[in-house]
LORO-577395 format. One record per atom (N, C-alpha, C): residue in three letters; x, z, y. Coordinates in steps of 0.1 Angstrom, whole numbers, padded with zeros to 4 digits, always signed. Layout:
N
ALAXZY
...
This chain:
51
MET+0810+1827+0463
MET+0816+1835+0473
MET+0828+1831+0480
LYS+0835+1841+0487
LYS+0847+1838+0497
LYS+0853+1850+0501
TYR+0868+1850+0497
TYR+0873+1860+0499
TYR+0881+1858+0508
VAL+0888+1864+0515
VAL+0897+1866+0527
VAL+0909+1871+0528
CYS+0924+1864+0525
CYS+0937+1879+0526
CYS+0937+1882+0543
GLU+0933+1897+0543
GLU+0943+1903+0553
GLU+0948+1906+0558
VAL+0964+1902+0554
VAL+0975+1896+0555
VAL+0972+1888+0569
CYS+0967+1873+0554
CYS+0977+1860+0567
CYS+0967+1853+0566
GLY+0947+1857+0561
GLY+0942+1847+0566
GLY+0937+1840+0553
TRP+0947+1836+0542
TRP+0946+1828+0536
TRP+0931+1829+0527
GLU+0921+1821+0524
GLU+0910+1817+0521
GLU+0904+1814+0506
TYR+0901+1825+0495
TYR+0898+1816+0484
TYR+0882+1816+0482
ASP+0880+1807+0480
ASP+0867+1805+0480
ASP+0861+1802+0463
GLU+0850+1810+0458
GLU+0852+1806+0444
GLU+0845+1797+0439
GLU+0841+1787+0444
GLU+0830+1776+0442
GLU+0840+1765+0443
LEU+0852+1763+0451
LEU+0862+1755+0451
LEU+0879+1757+0441
GLY+0875+1771+0439
GLY+0889+1778+0435
GLY+0902+1773+0439
ALA+0913+1774+0436
ALA+0924+1767+0442
ALA+0934+1759+0427
PRO+0929+1747+0431
PRO+0938+1738+0421
PRO+0948+1734+0422
ASP+0953+1735+0437
ASP+0965+1738+0440
ASP+0977+1745+0432
PHE+0970+1759+0435
PHE+0978+1768+0425
PHE+0971+1773+0412
GLY+0971+1761+0405
GLY+0963+1764+0389
GLY+0950+1773+0389
ILE+0936+1771+0397
ILE+0928+1778+0396
ILE+0920+1773+0394
GLU+0913+1771+0388
GLU+0904+1763+0387
GLU+0888+1764+0393
PRO+0881+1754+0396
PRO+0864+1758+0404
PRO+0855+1764+0400
GLY+0850+1772+0403
GLY+0841+1784+0396
GLY+0848+1795+0390
THR+0861+1802+0396
THR+0867+1808+0392
THR+0860+1818+0400
LEU+0857+1830+0391
LEU+0851+1845+0401
LEU+0865+1849+0409
PHE+0866+1856+0419
PHE+0874+1864+0421
PHE+0878+1878+0412
SER+0862+1880+0410
SER+0866+1889+0404
SER+0873+1887+0384
ASP+0875+1873+0386
ASP+0878+1867+0370
ASP+0899+1867+0372
LEU+0902+1868+0384
LEU+0916+1865+0385
LEU+0921+1879+0379
PRO+0934+1874+0374
PRO+0941+1885+0369
PRO+0945+1899+0379
GLU+0948+1908+0377
GLU+0948+1918+0381
GLU+0960+1918+0385
ASP+0970+1911+0385
ASP+0979+1916+0393
ASP+0983+1899+0402
PHE+0971+1891+0404
PHE+0969+1879+0411
PHE+0975+1882+0424
GLU+0985+1876+0428
GLU+0985+1877+0445
GLU+0988+1865+0455
CYS+0982+1871+0468
CYS+0978+1857+0477
CYS+0992+1844+0476
PRO+0990+1832+0476
PRO+0998+1826+0473
PRO+1004+1821+0486
LEU+0999+1825+0496
LEU+1011+1826+0509
LEU+1018+1830+0512
CYS+1013+1846+0511
CYS+1016+1861+0516
CYS+1027+1868+0504
GLY+1018+1871+0488
GLY+1025+1876+0480
GLY+1017+1888+0482
VAL+1006+1894+0492
VAL+0995+1903+0489
VAL+0990+1905+0472
GLY+0984+1913+0471
GLY+0974+1919+0456
GLY+0962+1915+0461
LYS+0957+1918+0447
LYS+0938+1917+0455
LYS+0931+1929+0461
ASP+0938+1937+0465
ASP+0936+1947+0474
ASP+0936+1944+0483
ASN+0940+1935+0491
ASN+0946+1933+0503
ASN+0934+1921+0511
PHE+0925+1920+0498
PHE+0914+1902+0502
PHE+0903+1917+0505
SER+0893+1908+0514
SER+0879+1913+0515
SER+0870+1900+0516
GLU+0858+1904+0509
GLU+0847+1895+0513
GLU+0841+1891+0520
GLU+0841+1876+0527
GLU+0834+1872+0538
GLU+0820+1868+0540
């Protein structure tokens, strides 16, 4: 599953994770901490939409 930041367009792919930001491949979006912020623009999880 992929999730896209509605503000800047950064994409989080659960299969790939985001190793550059310390998120291991296979990490579900729902398993990211509630205070997770977009690594590019800093908005919260509620500003991401499922792709």
